C-alpha positions as CSV (number, residue, x, y, z in Angstrom):
1,M,13.0,-9.2,10.4
2,I,13.8,-5.5,10.6
3,S,10.8,-3.3,11.1
4,L,10.0,-0.3,8.9
5,L,8.4,2.9,10.6
6,V,5.7,4.1,8.2
7,T,3.7,7.3,8.4
8,S,1.9,9.9,6.6
9,S,1.3,13.5,7.1
10,V,-2.2,13.6,6.6
11,F,-3.3,10.9,9.5
12,G,-2.0,8.6,12.4
13,N,-1.9,5.1,13.0
14,N,-5.3,4.0,13.4
15,K,-6.6,7.6,12.8
16,Q,-8.9,8.8,10.4
17,I,-8.1,9.1,6.7
18,P,-9.1,12.3,5.3
19,R,-12.0,12.3,2.7
20,K,-9.4,13.6,-0.4
21,Y,-8.1,10.2,-0.2
22,T,-11.5,8.2,-0.5
23,C,-13.9,7.4,-3.3
24,D,-15.9,10.3,-1.6
25,G,-13.3,12.9,-2.3
26,E,-10.2,13.3,-4.9
27,D,-9.3,9.2,-4.6
28,V,-5.6,10.3,-5.0
29,N,-3.3,8.0,-2.7
30,P,-1.9,9.6,0.2
31,P,1.4,10.8,1.3
32,L,4.0,8.1,2.8
33,E,6.9,8.5,4.7
34,I,9.2,5.1,5.1
35,E,11.6,5.2,8.2
36,G,14.5,2.2,8.7
37,I,14.7,1.2,4.8
38,P,18.0,-1.3,4.9
39,Q,20.9,-0.5,2.8
40,N,20.8,-3.6,0.8
41,T,17.2,-2.8,-0.5
42,K,16.6,-3.2,-4.3
43,S,13.2,-2.0,-4.3
44,L,10.0,-1.4,-2.0
45,V,6.5,-3.1,-2.5
46,L,3.5,-1.6,-1.1
47,I,0.1,-3.0,-0.7
48,V,-3.1,-1.4,0.6
49,D,-6.1,-3.1,1.8
50,D,-9.0,-3.5,3.5
51,P,-9.7,-6.8,5.7
52,D,-12.9,-5.6,6.9
53,A,-14.8,-5.4,3.2
54,P,-17.7,-7.5,3.3
55,M,-16.6,-10.9,1.0
56,G,-13.0,-10.9,2.3
57,T,-10.1,-8.9,2.6
58,W,-10.4,-5.9,-0.5
59,E,-7.4,-4.9,-2.6
60,H,-6.8,-1.0,-2.5
61,W,-3.6,-0.3,-4.5
62,N,-0.3,-3.2,-5.4
63,V,2.5,-1.3,-6.2
64,W,6.4,-3.3,-6.8
65,N,9.9,-1.9,-8.0
66,I,9.3,1.2,-5.9
67,P,12.9,2.6,-5.9
68,P,14.0,2.9,-2.2
69,T,13.2,6.3,-1.1
70,S,11.6,7.6,1.9
71,K,8.7,9.3,0.6
72,I,6.0,8.4,-1.9
73,K,4.5,11.6,-2.6
74,E,0.3,11.8,-2.9
75,N,-1.3,11.4,-6.1
76,S,1.7,9.3,-7.3
77,I,2.9,6.6,-9.2
78,P,5.6,5.2,-7.4
79,G,6.4,2.0,-9.4
80,V,4.4,-0.8,-11.7
81,E,1.2,-0.8,-10.6
82,G,-0.6,-4.6,-10.5
83,M,-4.6,-5.4,-10.4
84,N,-6.4,-4.3,-7.8
85,D,-9.9,-5.5,-6.5
86,F,-11.8,-2.5,-9.1
87,A,-10.0,-4.4,-11.7
88,K,-7.7,-1.1,-12.0
89,H,-3.9,-0.6,-12.1
90,S,-4.3,2.7,-9.9
91,Y,-5.3,3.4,-6.5
92,G,-8.7,2.6,-5.4
93,G,-9.4,5.0,-1.9
94,P,-11.3,3.7,0.8
95,C,-15.2,3.0,-0.1
96,P,-16.9,1.1,2.5
97,P,-20.4,0.2,2.0
98,S,-20.9,1.0,5.9
99,G,-19.3,0.8,9.3
100,V,-15.4,1.7,10.1
101,H,-13.0,-0.2,7.7
102,R,-9.3,-0.7,8.2
103,Y,-7.2,0.3,6.1
104,F,-3.8,-1.3,5.9
105,F,-0.4,0.1,4.0
106,K,2.0,-2.2,4.4
107,I,5.6,-1.5,3.1
108,Y,8.4,-4.0,2.0
109,A,11.8,-3.7,1.5
110,L,13.3,-6.4,-0.4
111,D,17.0,-7.8,-1.9
112,K,15.6,-7.6,-5.6
113,E,13.3,-5.9,-8.2
114,L,10.7,-8.3,-9.2
115,S,9.3,-9.5,-12.6
116,L,5.8,-9.7,-12.4
117,P,3.5,-8.7,-15.6
118,D,1.2,-5.5,-14.6
119,Q,-2.0,-7.8,-14.5
120,S,-0.4,-9.7,-11.4
121,S,-2.7,-9.4,-8.1
122,K,-1.5,-9.3,-4.6
123,K,-1.3,-13.0,-4.2
124,D,1.1,-13.3,-7.2
125,L,2.9,-10.3,-5.9
126,I,2.8,-12.4,-2.2
127,E,4.7,-15.5,-4.0
128,S,7.5,-13.5,-5.5
129,M,8.0,-11.5,-2.4
130,E,8.7,-15.0,-0.7
131,G,12.5,-15.2,0.5
132,H,13.3,-11.8,-0.5
133,V,11.9,-9.5,2.1
134,L,14.6,-7.6,4.2
135,A,11.7,-5.5,6.5
136,R,8.5,-4.3,6.4
137,G,6.0,-1.5,8.1
138,E,2.4,-0.7,8.1
139,L,0.5,2.4,8.9
140,V,-3.5,1.7,9.4
141,G,-5.7,4.2,8.3
142,L,-9.5,4.1,9.7
143,Y,-12.6,5.5,7.2
144,S,-16.0,5.3,7.2
145,R,-18.7,6.9,5.0
């Protein structure tokens, strides 16, 4: 599996996510940069989740059919947004009840576009990606209230 380098101009790997990108701020997605996308990539997938949530991994944002690009802009809708655990089709920023939580910004390069309804969950998304992932990478941000 090829590795993608996923970075952000507003926080480093395993570093604090600025308040602006959380439920305590503007609650908009942070900008992301992606390096190493294979030439035969047809689309990107972005999954943002929190494995430290009290009731199990919490889905903050699921986006697919993102055109292959080296940048996902701040406060953007880069592709088709699926259903997150806030029951919304949008980015839901970090909002931990207590303690420091880790937020994984995972990017997948696929060899096709996906045919999924926008009501799809992360589980549906992962199933439809199976056998089509060319490369993946992640950036981990931290946040506490």
